[in-house]
C-alpha positions as CSV (number, residue, x, y, z in Angstrom):
1,X,135.5,104.9,159.5
2,X,138.2,102.5,158.3
3,X,137.5,100.4,161.4
4,X,133.8,100.1,160.5
5,X,134.7,99.3,156.9
6,X,137.0,96.5,158.1
7,X,134.3,95.0,160.3
8,X,131.7,95.2,157.6
9,X,133.9,93.6,154.9
10,X,134.9,90.8,157.3
11,X,131.3,90.1,158.4
12,X,129.8,90.1,154.9
13,X,132.5,88.2,152.9
14,X,135.1,86.2,154.8
15,X,133.4,84.2,157.5
16,X,129.8,83.6,156.6
17,X,129.9,80.0,157.9
18,X,130.6,80.9,161.5
19,X,128.5,82.3,164.3
20,X,128.0,86.0,164.3
21,X,131.4,87.8,164.7
22,X,132.2,89.9,167.8
23,X,133.8,93.2,167.1
24,X,136.4,95.0,169.2
25,X,137.7,98.6,168.7
26,X,139.4,101.1,170.9
27,X,137.2,103.9,169.5
28,X,134.0,104.0,167.5
29,X,131.2,101.6,167.3
30,X,131.9,98.0,168.3
31,X,130.6,95.3,170.6
32,X,133.5,95.8,173.0
33,X,136.5,98.0,173.6
34,X,138.5,95.2,175.2
35,X,139.6,91.9,173.6
36,X,139.3,90.1,177.0
37,X,135.8,91.3,177.4
38,X,135.0,89.9,173.9
39,X,136.5,86.5,174.9
40,X,134.6,86.5,178.2
41,X,131.3,87.1,176.4
42,X,131.5,83.7,174.6
43,X,129.7,80.9,176.4
44,X,131.9,78.2,177.8
45,X,130.0,75.4,176.0
46,X,129.7,77.1,172.6
47,X,129.9,74.8,169.6
48,X,130.5,77.0,166.6
49,X,133.7,78.8,165.8
50,X,133.4,82.4,166.9
51,X,135.4,85.2,165.2
52,X,136.6,88.2,167.2
53,X,137.4,91.0,164.8
54,X,139.8,93.5,166.3
55,X,140.2,96.9,164.8
56,X,143.6,98.6,164.6
57,X,144.8,100.0,167.9
58,X,147.1,99.4,170.8
59,X,145.5,97.0,173.3
60,X,147.4,97.0,176.5
61,X,145.9,93.8,177.7
62,X,147.0,90.5,179.1
63,X,144.8,87.8,177.6
64,X,143.6,84.6,179.2
65,X,141.9,82.0,177.0
66,X,140.3,78.7,178.2
67,X,137.6,78.5,175.5
68,X,137.9,76.5,172.3
69,X,136.9,77.4,168.7
70,X,137.8,81.1,168.7
71,X,139.6,83.2,166.0
72,X,141.2,86.4,167.0
73,X,141.5,88.4,163.7
74,X,143.3,91.7,163.6
75,X,142.6,94.4,161.0
76,X,146.3,94.6,160.1
77,X,149.4,93.0,161.6
78,X,151.3,96.2,161.9
79,X,148.6,98.2,163.6
80,X,146.6,95.7,165.6
81,X,148.9,95.4,168.7
82,X,148.4,93.5,171.9
83,X,151.1,94.5,174.4
84,X,152.3,94.0,177.9
85,X,155.6,94.3,179.8
86,X,156.3,91.1,181.8
87,X,159.5,89.6,183.1
88,X,158.9,85.9,183.9
89,X,161.4,86.2,186.8
90,X,159.4,88.9,188.4
91,X,156.1,87.1,187.8
92,X,157.2,83.9,189.4
93,X,158.4,85.7,192.5
94,X,154.7,86.0,193.6
95,X,152.9,83.5,191.5
96,X,153.1,79.7,191.6
97,X,153.0,79.0,187.9
98,X,153.4,80.5,184.4
99,X,149.6,81.2,184.1
100,X,149.7,84.9,183.4
101,X,153.4,85.1,182.5
102,X,152.7,86.0,178.8
103,X,150.9,88.7,176.8
104,X,148.6,85.9,175.6
105,X,148.0,82.9,177.9
106,X,146.1,79.8,176.7
107,X,145.1,76.7,178.6
108,X,143.0,73.5,178.2
109,X,141.4,74.3,174.9
110,X,141.7,73.7,171.2
111,X,141.0,75.0,167.7
112,X,142.2,78.6,168.2
113,X,143.4,80.9,165.4
114,X,145.4,84.1,165.7
115,X,145.6,86.2,162.6
116,X,146.9,89.6,161.5
117,X,148.2,90.5,165.0
118,X,151.3,91.9,166.7
119,X,151.7,90.4,170.1
120,X,154.4,92.1,172.2
121,X,156.1,91.6,175.5
122,X,158.2,94.8,175.7
123,X,159.9,94.3,179.1
124,X,163.4,93.9,177.6
125,X,162.9,96.7,175.1
126,X,162.2,99.2,177.9
127,X,164.3,97.8,180.8
128,X,167.9,97.9,179.5
129,X,169.6,97.5,182.8
130,X,169.5,94.6,185.3
131,X,167.5,95.2,188.4
132,X,167.0,93.4,191.7
133,X,163.5,92.9,193.0
134,X,162.0,91.5,196.2
135,X,161.1,87.8,195.5
136,X,159.0,85.9,198.0
137,X,159.5,82.6,196.1
138,X,163.3,82.8,196.1
139,X,165.2,81.5,199.1
140,X,167.3,84.6,199.2
141,X,164.2,86.9,199.2
142,X,165.3,88.7,196.1
143,X,165.9,88.1,192.4
144,X,168.1,89.7,189.8
145,X,166.1,90.4,186.6
146,X,168.0,90.9,183.3
147,X,167.0,92.4,180.0
148,X,167.4,89.1,178.2
149,X,165.6,86.9,180.7
150,X,162.5,84.9,179.8
151,X,159.8,87.2,178.3
152,X,156.9,85.3,176.7
153,X,154.6,87.0,174.2
154,X,152.6,83.7,173.9
155,X,152.4,80.8,176.4
156,X,150.1,77.8,176.1
157,X,149.7,74.9,178.4
158,X,147.4,72.0,177.6
159,X,146.1,73.5,174.4
160,X,146.3,71.9,170.9
161,X,145.4,72.7,167.3
162,X,146.5,76.3,167.4
163,X,147.1,78.4,164.3
164,X,149.1,81.5,163.8
165,X,148.7,83.3,160.5
166,X,150.5,86.5,159.5
167,X,151.3,87.5,163.1
168,X,154.3,89.2,164.7
169,X,155.4,87.9,168.1
170,X,158.0,90.0,169.7
171,X,160.1,90.2,172.8
172,X,163.7,90.9,173.6
173,X,164.3,88.0,176.0
174,X,163.8,84.3,175.7
175,X,160.9,82.0,175.1
176,X,158.9,84.5,173.0
177,X,156.7,81.9,171.4
178,X,156.1,79.0,173.9
179,X,153.3,76.6,172.8
180,X,153.9,73.8,175.4
181,X,151.9,70.6,175.2
182,X,154.3,67.7,174.8
183,X,151.5,65.1,174.9
184,X,149.3,66.1,172.0
185,X,150.2,69.7,171.1
186,X,149.7,70.6,167.4
187,X,150.8,74.1,166.2
188,X,150.8,75.6,162.8
189,X,152.4,78.9,161.7
190,X,152.3,80.7,158.4
191,X,153.9,84.1,157.3
192,X,154.8,85.0,160.9
193,X,157.6,87.1,162.4
194,X,159.1,85.9,165.7
195,X,161.8,87.8,167.6
196,X,163.5,87.5,170.9
197,X,166.3,85.9,172.8
198,X,167.3,82.3,173.6
199,X,164.8,79.7,172.5
200,X,162.5,82.4,171.1
201,X,160.6,79.6,169.2
202,X,160.3,76.6,171.5
203,X,157.3,74.3,170.7
204,X,156.6,71.1,172.5
205,X,154.9,68.4,170.6
206,X,154.2,68.8,166.9
207,X,154.8,72.1,165.0
208,X,154.9,73.2,161.4
209,X,156.0,76.7,160.4
210,X,156.2,78.0,156.8
211,X,157.5,81.3,155.4
212,X,158.3,82.6,158.8
213,X,161.1,85.0,159.9
214,X,163.0,84.5,163.1
215,X,165.1,87.3,164.6
216,X,167.6,86.9,167.4
217,X,168.3,89.9,169.7
218,X,170.3,87.9,172.3
219,X,170.7,84.3,173.6
220,X,172.5,81.1,172.7
221,X,170.0,79.7,170.1
222,X,166.8,80.7,168.2
223,X,164.9,77.5,168.0
224,X,164.3,74.7,170.5
225,X,162.0,71.6,170.6
226,X,160.7,69.1,173.1
227,X,159.3,65.8,171.9
228,X,159.7,63.9,175.1
229,X,157.7,60.7,175.3
230,X,156.7,60.3,171.6
231,X,159.3,59.4,169.0
232,X,157.1,60.9,166.2
233,X,156.9,64.4,167.7
234,X,158.7,67.0,165.6
235,X,159.1,70.6,164.6
236,X,159.3,71.4,160.9
237,X,160.3,74.8,159.4
238,X,159.8,75.3,155.6
239,X,160.9,78.3,153.7
240,X,161.9,80.2,156.9
241,X,164.5,82.8,157.4
242,X,166.9,83.3,160.3
243,X,168.6,86.6,161.2
244,X,169.9,88.4,164.2
245,X,173.0,89.8,166.0
246,X,176.4,88.9,164.8
247,X,177.2,85.3,165.8
248,X,173.7,84.2,166.7
249,X,173.2,80.4,166.8
250,X,170.5,78.5,165.0
251,X,169.1,76.1,167.6
252,X,169.6,73.7,170.5
253,X,167.9,71.0,172.5
254,X,168.3,69.3,175.9
255,X,165.3,66.9,175.7
256,X,164.3,64.5,173.0
257,X,163.8,66.6,169.9
258,X,163.4,66.3,166.1
259,X,164.0,69.1,163.7
260,X,163.3,69.4,160.0
261,X,164.5,72.5,158.1
262,X,163.4,72.6,154.5
263,X,164.5,75.3,152.0
264,X,165.4,77.7,154.8
265,X,167.7,80.7,154.6
266,X,170.5,81.6,157.0
267,X,171.9,85.1,157.4
268,X,175.6,85.4,156.6
269,X,176.4,86.7,160.1
270,X,175.0,83.6,161.8
271,X,177.5,81.4,163.7
272,X,178.8,78.4,161.7
273,X,177.1,76.1,164.2
274,X,174.6,73.3,163.8
275,X,171.7,72.8,166.1
276,X,173.4,71.4,169.2
277,X,172.6,69.3,172.3
278,X,173.1,71.1,175.6
279,X,174.8,69.1,178.3
280,X,171.9,67.7,180.4
281,X,170.9,65.1,182.9
282,X,167.7,64.5,180.9
283,X,167.4,61.2,179.1
284,X,167.7,61.8,175.4
285,X,166.8,58.3,174.2
286,X,166.6,59.0,170.4
287,X,169.9,61.0,170.0
288,X,170.4,63.9,167.7
289,X,167.7,64.1,165.0
290,X,168.4,67.3,163.0
291,X,167.6,67.1,159.3
292,X,168.0,69.6,156.4
293,X,167.1,69.9,152.7
294,X,167.6,72.8,150.3
295,X,168.8,75.2,153.0
296,X,171.2,78.0,152.0
297,X,173.3,80.6,153.7
298,X,173.4,84.2,152.4
299,X,176.9,84.8,151.1
300,X,178.3,81.5,152.4
301,X,177.2,77.9,152.8
302,X,177.3,76.0,156.1
303,X,178.6,72.4,155.6
304,X,176.4,71.1,158.5
305,X,173.2,72.2,156.6
306,X,173.8,69.9,153.6
307,X,170.9,67.7,152.6
308,X,170.6,64.7,155.0
309,X,166.9,63.6,155.0
310,X,168.0,60.1,154.2
311,X,169.3,59.9,157.8
312,X,165.7,60.2,158.9
313,X,164.3,57.9,156.3
314,X,166.0,56.5,153.2
315,X,163.0,57.2,151.0
316,X,161.9,60.6,152.5
317,X,161.6,63.5,150.0
318,X,161.4,67.1,150.9
319,X,158.2,67.5,148.9
320,X,156.5,65.0,151.3
321,X,157.1,67.1,154.3
322,X,153.8,68.8,154.6
323,X,151.4,69.7,157.4
324,X,149.6,66.4,156.6
325,X,152.9,64.6,157.1
326,X,153.4,66.3,160.5
327,X,149.9,66.1,161.9
328,X,148.5,63.0,160.1
329,X,144.8,62.5,160.1
330,X,144.2,64.1,163.5
331,X,144.3,67.7,162.2
332,X,144.2,69.6,158.9
333,X,145.2,73.3,159.6
334,X,144.9,74.4,156.0
335,X,141.8,76.3,155.0
336,X,140.0,75.7,158.3
């Protein structure tokens, strides 16, 4: 009954301006019992934004999305769960690309929104020991797979204008949240939780995250950025919190990158270590661009996080660092 009530309220109140919503539920009355079936039912050339309303339940699906203008809206973040168990190292042994490496896979589309969802890649949570698997694409014919290897919950390729609202993306290993489009990728996050290993948040292009929580289970850094080819590309984190295992490190880069952390909070057990450049043969033509304003540590203050926005621009104020400042006139992710 609560599933039907959720669907009725959403249909009648929240999204009257869009095409008729599609409903998904594991049990009870709905258009589909599978999220992928709902996505597949949308015409490739549709023009209006389509809402897919997903009732609480565990959906053991791997999603593939190549259609624009879709909103996946869960009934509740804690109970609407999309889950798979995938080690990237195993996937790439028999597949030529990352297409299919994540719980949610997105390519060549735009204007997608993910709301009130938990998206999990549970490989590292259920495989605690290293294992060796046959690997056709490795010269040795086998591959060692570790608990903290790459495990994507979300992976996008040439997509842009993606929104993530009140979602929980979780993995144990690295690259949990991987929106990769260095040319024109634009990504907006609000009130999300992201957890995993090294580079668990690793956008390429332009990214803005506000009021998000990042949790490190393993690895050498939480956040990473790639802005190769465009000096303006940047990742901005506003009012975000960072926590994890004792001695976890904040961030790193080995390509051209630009970080802005505004009013963020660092756990007391974090390493006293700034975002750092990894030794690399890549050309990093614009040097280290890591900027802070109003950031605080819990129980101690890190000297490297002192306000330094003037290094980016002598007149730049923290209050000016908004989604509009990041995305310009090309996209307004607020209230759309």
